[in-house]
ChimeraX commands (.cxc) that place a marker at each C-alpha (Angstrom):
marker #1 position -4.75,81.84,-219.75 radius 0.5
marker #1 position -5.66,78.25,-220.21 radius 0.5
marker #1 position -9.25,77.02,-219.98 radius 0.5
marker #1 position -9.68,74.09,-217.68 radius 0.5
marker #1 position -12.11,71.54,-219.03 radius 0.5
marker #1 position -13.66,68.80,-217.02 radius 0.5
marker #1 position -14.76,65.28,-218.35 radius 0.5
marker #1 position -13.81,63.07,-221.08 radius 0.5
marker #1 position -13.01,63.51,-224.66 radius 0.5
marker #1 position -14.93,61.73,-227.30 radius 0.5
marker #1 position -11.81,59.41,-228.02 radius 0.5
marker #1 position -11.75,58.30,-224.41 radius 0.5
marker #1 position -15.50,57.61,-224.36 radius 0.5
marker #1 position -15.16,55.75,-227.69 radius 0.5
marker #1 position -12.30,53.62,-226.20 radius 0.5
marker #1 position -14.23,52.71,-222.90 radius 0.5
marker #1 position -17.50,51.63,-225.26 radius 0.5
marker #1 position -15.15,49.55,-227.28 radius 0.5
marker #1 position -13.83,47.83,-224.28 radius 0.5
marker #1 position -17.27,47.03,-223.06 radius 0.5
marker #1 position -18.35,45.65,-226.30 radius 0.5
marker #1 position -15.36,43.37,-226.47 radius 0.5
marker #1 position -16.11,42.17,-222.94 radius 0.5
marker #1 position -19.72,41.39,-223.82 radius 0.5
marker #1 position -18.80,39.50,-227.00 radius 0.5
marker #1 position -16.84,37.18,-224.86 radius 0.5
marker #1 position -19.31,37.01,-222.07 radius 0.5
marker #1 position -22.69,36.26,-223.92 radius 0.5
marker #1 position -21.65,33.02,-225.76 radius 0.5
marker #1 position -20.69,31.65,-222.27 radius 0.5
marker #1 position -23.86,32.76,-220.62 radius 0.5
marker #1 position -25.98,31.23,-223.37 radius 0.5
marker #1 position -23.89,27.72,-223.10 radius 0.5
marker #1 position -24.63,28.16,-219.20 radius 0.5
marker #1 position -28.36,28.49,-219.84 radius 0.5
marker #1 position -28.47,25.51,-222.09 radius 0.5
marker #1 position -26.50,23.41,-219.60 radius 0.5
marker #1 position -29.07,24.61,-216.81 radius 0.5
marker #1 position -32.05,23.61,-219.08 radius 0.5
marker #1 position -30.60,20.12,-219.70 radius 0.5
marker #1 position -29.86,19.50,-215.99 radius 0.5
marker #1 position -33.51,20.52,-215.34 radius 0.5
marker #1 position -34.76,18.36,-218.12 radius 0.5
marker #1 position -32.74,15.24,-216.55 radius 0.5
marker #1 position -34.17,16.08,-213.01 radius 0.5
marker #1 position -37.66,16.60,-214.36 radius 0.5
marker #1 position -37.42,13.11,-215.89 radius 0.5
marker #1 position -36.13,11.60,-212.39 radius 0.5
marker #1 position -39.22,13.07,-210.88 radius 0.5
marker #1 position -41.49,11.59,-213.48 radius 0.5
marker #1 position -39.97,8.12,-212.94 radius 0.5
marker #1 position -40.18,8.40,-209.20 radius 0.5
marker #1 position -43.68,9.60,-209.33 radius 0.5
marker #1 position -44.71,6.75,-211.75 radius 0.5
marker #1 position -43.28,4.09,-209.17 radius 0.5
marker #1 position -44.95,5.91,-206.29 radius 0.5
marker #1 position -48.36,5.84,-208.22 radius 0.5
marker #1 position -47.92,2.26,-209.20 radius 0.5
marker #1 position -47.02,1.00,-205.50 radius 0.5
marker #1 position -49.70,3.39,-203.67 radius 0.5
marker #1 position -52.72,2.53,-206.02 radius 0.5
marker #1 position -51.89,-0.83,-207.18 radius 0.5
marker #1 position -53.43,-0.14,-210.67 radius 0.5
marker #1 position -49.97,-0.16,-212.68 radius 0.5
marker #1 position -48.58,3.23,-214.01 radius 0.5
marker #1 position -50.84,6.21,-214.51 radius 0.5
marker #1 position -52.83,6.37,-217.88 radius 0.5
marker #1 position -51.89,9.96,-218.18 radius 0.5
marker #1 position -50.14,12.89,-216.44 radius 0.5
marker #1 position -53.18,14.51,-215.14 radius 0.5
marker #1 position -53.62,11.51,-212.79 radius 0.5
marker #1 position -50.45,12.38,-211.11 radius 0.5
marker #1 position -51.27,15.77,-210.73 radius 0.5
marker #1 position -52.40,17.96,-207.73 radius 0.5
marker #1 position -55.62,17.13,-206.09 radius 0.5
marker #1 position -58.32,19.82,-205.49 radius 0.5
marker #1 position -57.90,21.95,-202.32 radius 0.5
marker #1 position -59.10,20.32,-199.26 radius 0.5
marker #1 position -59.34,16.74,-200.92 radius 0.5
marker #1 position -57.51,13.63,-200.20 radius 0.5
marker #1 position -55.09,12.24,-202.93 radius 0.5
marker #1 position -56.57,9.52,-205.06 radius 0.5
marker #1 position -56.09,7.64,-208.32 radius 0.5
marker #1 position -57.30,10.39,-210.51 radius 0.5
marker #1 position -55.45,13.15,-208.59 radius 0.5
marker #1 position -52.43,11.35,-206.97 radius 0.5
marker #1 position -50.70,14.79,-206.00 radius 0.5
marker #1 position -47.42,13.53,-207.16 radius 0.5
marker #1 position -46.62,16.35,-209.47 radius 0.5
marker #1 position -47.10,20.16,-209.67 radius 0.5
marker #1 position -49.17,21.74,-212.41 radius 0.5
marker #1 position -45.82,22.33,-214.31 radius 0.5
marker #1 position -44.91,18.84,-214.73 radius 0.5
marker #1 position -48.72,17.74,-214.95 radius 0.5
marker #1 position -50.56,20.74,-216.31 radius 0.5
marker #1 position -53.73,18.78,-217.00 radius 0.5
marker #1 position -55.99,18.95,-220.01 radius 0.5
marker #1 position -56.36,16.20,-222.89 radius 0.5
marker #1 position -52.45,15.99,-223.71 radius 0.5
marker #1 position -49.64,14.23,-221.98 radius 0.5
marker #1 position -47.30,17.00,-222.65 radius 0.5
marker #1 position -45.63,19.55,-220.50 radius 0.5
marker #1 position -43.12,22.10,-220.74 radius 0.5
marker #1 position -40.52,23.40,-218.40 radius 0.5
marker #1 position -37.20,25.32,-218.64 radius 0.5
marker #1 position -36.83,25.19,-222.48 radius 0.5
marker #1 position -37.93,21.33,-222.80 radius 0.5
marker #1 position -41.09,19.69,-223.81 radius 0.5
marker #1 position -41.97,16.39,-222.09 radius 0.5
marker #1 position -44.15,13.92,-223.69 radius 0.5
marker #1 position -45.55,10.97,-221.74 radius 0.5
marker #1 position -46.74,7.82,-223.50 radius 0.5
marker #1 position -48.43,5.06,-221.41 radius 0.5
marker #1 position -48.29,1.53,-222.67 radius 0.5
marker #1 position -51.18,-0.68,-223.32 radius 0.5
marker #1 position -53.38,-2.16,-220.36 radius 0.5
marker #1 position -53.13,-5.58,-219.35 radius 0.5
marker #1 position -56.07,-8.08,-219.02 radius 0.5
marker #1 position -56.48,-6.78,-215.35 radius 0.5
marker #1 position -56.45,-3.03,-216.38 radius 0.5
marker #1 position -52.85,-2.31,-215.21 radius 0.5
marker #1 position -50.45,-0.16,-217.23 radius 0.5
marker #1 position -47.14,-1.93,-216.93 radius 0.5
marker #1 position -44.87,0.16,-219.10 radius 0.5
marker #1 position -44.44,3.82,-220.10 radius 0.5
marker #1 position -42.20,6.21,-222.20 radius 0.5
marker #1 position -41.11,9.79,-221.25 radius 0.5
marker #1 position -39.26,11.98,-223.74 radius 0.5
marker #1 position -37.75,15.37,-223.24 radius 0.5
marker #1 position -37.02,17.49,-226.28 radius 0.5
marker #1 position -35.56,20.95,-226.54 radius 0.5
marker #1 position -38.46,23.42,-227.53 radius 0.5
marker #1 position -35.68,25.20,-229.83 radius 0.5
marker #1 position -32.92,22.56,-230.62 radius 0.5
marker #1 position -29.47,24.56,-230.22 radius 0.5
marker #1 position -30.87,27.47,-228.47 radius 0.5
marker #1 position -32.78,25.90,-225.34 radius 0.5
marker #1 position -31.17,22.72,-225.31 radius 0.5
marker #1 position -28.71,20.43,-227.44 radius 0.5
marker #1 position -29.51,17.00,-225.95 radius 0.5
marker #1 position -32.81,14.87,-226.44 radius 0.5
marker #1 position -33.67,12.45,-223.60 radius 0.5
marker #1 position -35.76,9.53,-223.02 radius 0.5
marker #1 position -36.81,7.14,-219.85 radius 0.5
marker #1 position -39.12,4.41,-219.50 radius 0.5
marker #1 position -40.20,2.08,-216.37 radius 0.5
marker #1 position -36.36,0.95,-216.26 radius 0.5
marker #1 position -35.71,4.40,-214.81 radius 0.5
marker #1 position -32.92,4.64,-217.04 radius 0.5
marker #1 position -32.21,8.12,-218.72 radius 0.5
marker #1 position -30.95,7.95,-222.19 radius 0.5
marker #1 position -29.79,10.72,-224.39 radius 0.5
marker #1 position -29.17,11.66,-227.99 radius 0.5
marker #1 position -27.63,14.69,-229.24 radius 0.5
marker #1 position -29.04,14.76,-232.83 radius 0.5
marker #1 position -32.63,13.44,-232.92 radius 0.5
marker #1 position -35.28,12.32,-230.48 radius 0.5
marker #1 position -33.72,9.79,-228.06 radius 0.5
marker #1 position -35.11,6.12,-227.73 radius 0.5
marker #1 position -34.60,3.04,-225.72 radius 0.5
marker #1 position -31.58,1.96,-227.71 radius 0.5
marker #1 position -29.52,5.26,-227.13 radius 0.5
marker #1 position -26.69,5.45,-224.60 radius 0.5
marker #1 position -27.64,6.10,-220.92 radius 0.5
marker #1 position -26.60,9.02,-219.10 radius 0.5
marker #1 position -23.05,8.74,-217.40 radius 0.5
marker #1 position -23.14,9.10,-213.66 radius 0.5
marker link #1:1,2 radius 0.2
marker link #1:2,3 radius 0.2
marker link #1:3,4 radius 0.2
marker link #1:4,5 radius 0.2
marker link #1:5,6 radius 0.2
marker link #1:6,7 radius 0.2
marker link #1:7,8 radius 0.2
marker link #1:8,9 radius 0.2
marker link #1:9,10 radius 0.2
marker link #1:10,11 radius 0.2
marker link #1:11,12 radius 0.2
marker link #1:12,13 radius 0.2
marker link #1:13,14 radius 0.2
marker link #1:14,15 radius 0.2
marker link #1:15,16 radius 0.2
marker link #1:16,17 radius 0.2
marker link #1:17,18 radius 0.2
marker link #1:18,19 radius 0.2
marker link #1:19,20 radius 0.2
marker link #1:20,21 radius 0.2
marker link #1:21,22 radius 0.2
marker link #1:22,23 radius 0.2
marker link #1:23,24 radius 0.2
marker link #1:24,25 radius 0.2
marker link #1:25,26 radius 0.2
marker link #1:26,27 radius 0.2
marker link #1:27,28 radius 0.2
marker link #1:28,29 radius 0.2
marker link #1:29,30 radius 0.2
marker link #1:30,31 radius 0.2
marker link #1:31,32 radius 0.2
marker link #1:32,33 radius 0.2
marker link #1:33,34 radius 0.2
marker link #1:34,35 radius 0.2
marker link #1:35,36 radius 0.2
marker link #1:36,37 radius 0.2
marker link #1:37,38 radius 0.2
marker link #1:38,39 radius 0.2
marker link #1:39,40 radius 0.2
marker link #1:40,41 radius 0.2
marker link #1:41,42 radius 0.2
marker link #1:42,43 radius 0.2
marker link #1:43,44 radius 0.2
marker link #1:44,45 radius 0.2
marker link #1:45,46 radius 0.2
marker link #1:46,47 radius 0.2
marker link #1:47,48 radius 0.2
marker link #1:48,49 radius 0.2
marker link #1:49,50 radius 0.2
marker link #1:50,51 radius 0.2
marker link #1:51,52 radius 0.2
marker link #1:52,53 radius 0.2
marker link #1:53,54 radius 0.2
marker link #1:54,55 radius 0.2
marker link #1:55,56 radius 0.2
marker link #1:56,57 radius 0.2
marker link #1:57,58 radius 0.2
marker link #1:58,59 radius 0.2
marker link #1:59,60 radius 0.2
marker link #1:60,61 radius 0.2
marker link #1:61,62 radius 0.2
marker link #1:62,63 radius 0.2
marker link #1:63,64 radius 0.2
marker link #1:64,65 radius 0.2
marker link #1:65,66 radius 0.2
marker link #1:66,67 radius 0.2
marker link #1:67,68 radius 0.2
marker link #1:68,69 radius 0.2
marker link #1:69,70 radius 0.2
marker link #1:70,71 radius 0.2
marker link #1:71,72 radius 0.2
marker link #1:72,73 radius 0.2
marker link #1:73,74 radius 0.2
marker link #1:74,75 radius 0.2
marker link #1:75,76 radius 0.2
marker link #1:76,77 radius 0.2
marker link #1:77,78 radius 0.2
marker link #1:78,79 radius 0.2
marker link #1:79,80 radius 0.2
marker link #1:80,81 radius 0.2
marker link #1:81,82 radius 0.2
marker link #1:82,83 radius 0.2
marker link #1:83,84 radius 0.2
marker link #1:84,85 radius 0.2
marker link #1:85,86 radius 0.2
marker link #1:86,87 radius 0.2
marker link #1:87,88 radius 0.2
marker link #1:88,89 radius 0.2
marker link #1:89,90 radius 0.2
marker link #1:90,91 radius 0.2
marker link #1:91,92 radius 0.2
marker link #1:92,93 radius 0.2
marker link #1:93,94 radius 0.2
marker link #1:94,95 radius 0.2
marker link #1:95,96 radius 0.2
marker link #1:96,97 radius 0.2
marker link #1:97,98 radius 0.2
marker link #1:98,99 radius 0.2
marker link #1:99,100 radius 0.2
marker link #1:100,101 radius 0.2
marker link #1:101,102 radius 0.2
marker link #1:102,103 radius 0.2
marker link #1:103,104 radius 0.2
marker link #1:104,105 radius 0.2
marker link #1:105,106 radius 0.2
marker link #1:106,107 radius 0.2
marker link #1:107,108 radius 0.2
marker link #1:108,109 radius 0.2
marker link #1:109,110 radius 0.2
marker link #1:110,111 radius 0.2
marker link #1:111,112 radius 0.2
marker link #1:112,113 radius 0.2
marker link #1:113,114 radius 0.2
marker link #1:114,115 radius 0.2
marker link #1:115,116 radius 0.2
marker link #1:116,117 radius 0.2
marker link #1:117,118 radius 0.2
marker link #1:118,119 radius 0.2
marker link #1:119,120 radius 0.2
marker link #1:120,121 radius 0.2
marker link #1:121,122 radius 0.2
marker link #1:122,123 radius 0.2
marker link #1:123,124 radius 0.2
marker link #1:124,125 radius 0.2
marker link #1:125,126 radius 0.2
marker link #1:126,127 radius 0.2
marker link #1:127,128 radius 0.2
marker link #1:128,129 radius 0.2
marker link #1:129,130 radius 0.2
marker link #1:130,131 radius 0.2
marker link #1:131,132 radius 0.2
marker link #1:132,133 radius 0.2
marker link #1:133,134 radius 0.2
marker link #1:134,135 radius 0.2
marker link #1:135,136 radius 0.2
marker link #1:136,137 radius 0.2
marker link #1:137,138 radius 0.2
marker link #1:138,139 radius 0.2
marker link #1:139,140 radius 0.2
marker link #1:140,141 radius 0.2
marker link #1:141,142 radius 0.2
marker link #1:142,143 radius 0.2
marker link #1:143,144 radius 0.2
marker link #1:144,145 radius 0.2
marker link #1:145,146 radius 0.2
marker link #1:146,147 radius 0.2
marker link #1:147,148 radius 0.2
marker link #1:148,149 radius 0.2
marker link #1:149,150 radius 0.2
marker link #1:150,151 radius 0.2
marker link #1:151,152 radius 0.2
marker link #1:152,153 radius 0.2
marker link #1:153,154 radius 0.2
marker link #1:154,155 radius 0.2
marker link #1:155,156 radius 0.2
marker link #1:156,157 radius 0.2
marker link #1:157,158 radius 0.2
marker link #1:158,159 radius 0.2
marker link #1:159,160 radius 0.2
marker link #1:160,161 radius 0.2
marker link #1:161,162 radius 0.2
marker link #1:162,163 radius 0.2
marker link #1:163,164 radius 0.2
marker link #1:164,165 radius 0.2
marker link #1:165,166 radius 0.2
marker link #1:166,167 radius 0.2
view
């Protein structure tokens, strides 16, 4: 009599595990590249939001651009937006506090307002978006200013002299 065995042999299980590992080895780098591309797209979108918020702030309050990110952040619940809490950005892009920096989707954003003129108006500004971990959270560095043009650099912090984004 022959004994009937049910189940898989050790060799069959090892072959299945090897196939799963090969598929994972192919898929994981693509997943990481996809995450970097999503982080970079988010950074560009955030810079566009910053530019739009600055223009809205300047035209609404007639004081030039904002002196810091906190001024464009949300106002207290139940209060009307004003020059020091315009409600143009959420707590992620305008986190408040003494620094003009924010972090979102693998990028650090830094704001630098220009000097005030004789009337106290700020007529220019700079924004930078740098990957938190270059090569892992993003590969491009971005820059924009009051012109609204977003520029990129693939090796170091971007500046006004770098190439603008296409499209």
